[in-house]
C-alpha positions, 0 to 999 in steps of 0.5 A: 806846899813846904818851902823847897829852897834855901837861897834866893838870888837875882841874876842878869839875863840878857837885858833883863833880870831873873830870880833864882832859887838855889841857882835855878832861874824861875819860869812863869806859870805859863812856862815862859822864862820869867825875865824882868825888865829892871833890877828893882822889880827882880829884887821885889820878886826875890823878896817875896820868895825870901819872905816865905816861911816853912810853908809857902803862902801863894797869896804873898806872891803879889808881884810874881803874879803880876809879872807872870800875867804880864809875860803870859797874857799881856805880851802874848795878847796886848790888843785883847788886854787894851780892849778889856781896859778901854771900857773902864773909861766908858763907865768911869766912876769919876764921871757918875755923880749924885745930883749937883745939889745933894751933899754927896754930889757936892763932895764928889765934885770937890774930890773928883773934878780936880782929878778929871781936870788933871786927866783932861789936861794930861791926855788932851781928852774930854770926859762927860760928867753924868748926874744919876745912873743913866749911862751916857757915852764918852766922846769917841775922841776921848776913848780913841786917845786913851786907847792910843795911850794904852797901846804905847804901854809895855806889858808890865805897865798894862798888867798893873793898870789892869789891876788898878783900873779894875779895883778903882772901877776907873781907868782915869784913877788906874792910870794916875796910880801908876805915875811915879809921883802919884798919891796912891792912897788919895786916889784910892780914897777917891775911888771909894768916896761913895762907899766911905760916904755910906759908912759915915751915914750908917756906920762902918761894917767890919767885913766891908772894912776888911775887904776894903783894906785887902783891895787897898793893899792890892791897889798900892802893890799894883801901882808900885809894881808899875813904878818898879818895872820902869826902874 
């Protein structure tokens, strides 16, 4: 699609903000008014529109897509999104390790145990660590506490966590990534510890590295989206 607008501006809409193209306010893919909670988030969406060339590239609308998902899907069905997020804690990447005496298991404990300890202290929850691939359920109390925490989050935050948790295969890392003081790159490295371990042993594959870079960019963008949405 060719670019069909010249001016990109941000305007106030009640208690929120809207991006406007040539003075016309945008709507979501689902047809809702695209009202954003903070000026910084609106400016970030406006930058995506301003940064388009003569041909519009839909892949460059990362923040817009997250905002539309928040407004069209999460706000309309928050309970269903929470239901989709809780299972990431049931099979959280950080909880499944190699055998303790294996080199990979030693590295996993060194990197993952401090993260899980932080999560347990922060959320007053206990996570079961598992050696091997056999599934072991997490305590009901832990899942209930995480669910309660998710239910208090706004739609924009949940939209971000849906992305970060899915990419990391970890609700713990997904939630940690959206904190204002998060070391997002370190969290991403933690999520990819096993993949990086295999690359060290057998060499890096160019296609796998490209895929990792794209997923990393999406993880970082979703984390930043959550911070911008809080202002």
